[in-house]
C-alpha positions in Angstrom: 8.1 11.6 2.7 4.9 10.6 4.1 3.6 7.2 3.4 -0.1 6.2 4.8 -1.3 2.7 5.4 -4.8 3.1 5.0 -7.2 0.5 6.7 -10.8 0.3 5.2 -14.3 -0.3 7.1 -17.1 -1.8 5.3 -18.8 1.4 4.9 -18.9 4.0 2.0 -17.3 2.8 -0.9 -16.3 -0.6 0.7 -20.0 -1.3 1.7 -20.9 -4.9 0.3 -21.6 -8.3 1.4 -18.2 -9.6 1.0 -16.4 -7.0 3.0 -18.5 -7.8 6.1 -16.7 -11.0 6.6 -13.3 -10.0 7.9 -13.0 -8.6 11.4 -12.9 -4.7 11.8 -10.9 -3.9 8.2 -12.0 -5.3 4.9 -9.0 -3.8 3.0 -5.7 -2.3 3.5 -3.8 0.0 0.8 -0.9 2.4 0.7 -0.7 6.1 -0.6 2.1 8.6 -0.4 2.6 12.2 -1.0 5.2 13.4 -3.4 5.4 15.6 -6.3 4.2 15.2 -10.2 7.8 15.6 -11.2 9.3 13.1 -9.1 6.5 10.4 -9.6 7.1 11.0 -13.5 10.6 10.4 -13.0 9.6 7.1 -11.2 7.3 6.0 -13.7 9.8 6.6 -16.6 12.7 5.2 -14.8 10.9 1.9 -13.7 8.5 1.4 -16.7 10.8 -1.0 -18.7 10.8 -3.4 -15.6 7.0 -3.2 -15.0 4.5 -6.0 -15.4 2.3 -4.1 -17.4 4.0 -1.0 -19.3 0.8 0.2 -20.9 -0.8 0.8 -17.6 2.1 2.8 -16.3 2.2 4.8 -19.5 -1.4 5.7 -18.7 -0.3 6.8 -15.3 2.4 8.9 -16.9 0.1 10.5 -19.3 -2.4 11.8 -16.6 0.1 13.7 -14.9 2.4 14.8 -18.0 1.3 18.5 -17.4 0.7 18.4 -13.6 2.9 20.5 -11.7 3.4 20.5 -7.6 2.1 17.9 -5.0 0.2 14.9 -5.9 -0.9 11.9 -3.8 -0.5 8.2 -5.1 -2.3 5.2 -4.0 -1.4 1.7 -4.8 -3.9 -1.0 -4.2 -5.7 -4.2 -5.0 -9.4 -4.7 -4.6 -11.4 -7.8 -4.2 -11.5 -9.4 -7.8 -9.5 -6.8 -9.4 -5.9 -6.3 -10.5 -2.9 -4.4 -8.7 -3.5 -0.8 -9.6 -2.9 2.8 -8.8 -5.1 5.7 -8.5 -4.4 9.5 -7.7 -6.0 11.1 -4.7 -7.2 14.6 -4.2 -8.4 16.5 -1.2 -10.7 18.8 -3.6 -12.8 15.7 -4.8 -15.8 14.8 -2.4 -15.8 10.8 -3.2 -13.9 9.3 -0.3 -12.5 6.7 -2.4 -10.7 9.4 -4.3 -9.7 11.6 -1.3 -6.7 11.1 1.1 -7.6 8.4 3.6 -9.6 9.7 6.5 -12.3 8.7 8.9 -14.8 7.4 9.1 -13.9 5.2 6.0 -10.2 4.7 6.9 -8.1 4.2 10.0 -4.6 5.4 8.9 -1.0 4.7 10.2 1.7 6.7 8.8 5.3 6.0 7.8 8.2 8.4 7.1 10.3 7.2 4.4 13.2 8.8 2.4 13.6 9.2 -1.5 15.4 6.0 -1.9 12.6 4.0 -0.1 10.0 5.8 -2.3 12.1 4.7 -5.2 11.9 1.0 -4.1 8.4 1.2 -3.1 7.4 2.4 -6.6 9.6 0.1 -8.4 8.0 -2.7 -6.4 4.6 -1.9 -7.4 5.3 -1.2 -11.1 6.7 -4.9 -11.2 3.3 -6.0 -10.1 0.9 -3.6 -11.4 -1.8 -5.6 -13.4 -1.3 -8.8 -11.5 -4.4 -10.8 -10.7 -6.2 -11.0 -7.5 -5.4 -14.1 -5.2 -9.0 -15.3 -4.5 -7.8 -18.8 -2.9 -5.3 -17.1 -0.5 -7.7 -14.3 0.3 -10.6 -16.8 1.3 -7.8 -19.1 3.2 -6.6 -16.0 5.3 -9.9 -16.3 7.2 -9.0 -19.9 8.2 -6.2 -21.5 10.2 -4.6 -23.2 7.1 -3.3 -21.9 3.8 -1.4 -23.0 0.7 2.4 -23.8 0.9 3.5 -22.2 -2.4 3.0 -18.5 -3.4 1.9 -17.6 -6.8 4.0 -14.5 -7.5 1.7 -13.3 -10.2 -1.3 -13.0 -7.8 -1.9 -10.9 -4.5 -4.5 -9.9 -2.2 -4.6 -6.6 -0.3 -2.9 -7.6 2.9 -0.1 -9.6 1.1 0.5 -6.9 -1.2 1.1 -4.3 1.4 3.5 -6.3 3.6 5.5 -7.2 0.3 5.7 -3.6 -0.4 6.6 -2.6 3.1 9.4 -5.1 3.1 11.1 -3.3 0.2 11.5 -0.4 2.4 13.0 -2.2 5.3 9.7 -2.9 7.4 9.4 -6.8 7.5 6.6 -8.8 8.8 7.9 -11.8 10.9 4.8 -13.9 10.3 3.3 -15.6 7.3 2.8 -12.6 5.0 0.8 -15.0 2.8 -1.8 -15.7 5.3 -2.7 -12.5 6.9 -5.9 -10.4 7.4 -5.8 -6.5 7.2 -6.3 -6.4 11.2 -3.0 -8.4 11.3 -1.3 -5.6 9.4 -2.7 -3.0 11.6 -1.5 -5.0 14.7 1.8 -5.4 13.4 2.4 -1.7 12.5 0.6 -0.3 15.4 3.2 -2.2 17.8 6.4 -1.2 15.8 8.5 1.1 17.8 7.9 5.1 17.1 11.1 6.7 15.8 12.5 9.1 18.4 15.7 10.3 19.5 18.0 7.6 20.4 19.5 8.2 23.8 22.4 5.7 23.3 25.2 7.7 21.7 26.5 4.5 20.1 23.3 3.7 18.4 21.6 5.2 15.3 18.0 6.2 14.9 15.6 4.1 13.1 14.7 5.5 9.5 11.3 4.8 9.9 8.3 6.2 12.1 5.0 5.0 12.9 2.4 7.4 13.8 -1.7 7.1 14.4 
């Protein structure tokens, strides 16, 4: 199953004065290819533990009669809440399409069904939580707050927290990080390849440009 980590530039749907402040990328989010049936299962299974069950129910209602493949995107935009939207290749708006140039640079991760369940479970636990203005602004400076409010997120922090759920853990301070830092971290991870050491095992994740 393909997981896309998309890094947005301050153009197109992200073109506003605030988004020109960070270097290179102004936003990061994750999306993944799945099937409507599988995502319905995940929404139903993890709705009870979600932060805002009503929002999860709306997501479920939108794909109640859908069959076949879908693309699911989890994100938090400046000033909004942790949210989810569906993407489609037949839509012209780049915000509602799968991430692609020139708006996004994308790194790809391969995850299995169990990892997908963990990822969705994490986002449903947090969907509806508020934007962390303070930490987002402080990420531009060399200092930050000591304590983390578990009910607030900004985009880079949210993505790193979700990747941790599938075994990709950032070694730095994930509460004080910019989208470009997330990009550099993922870009520098070893690409999954055949292990020549017969006593070793293959890494479960792959990172591709």
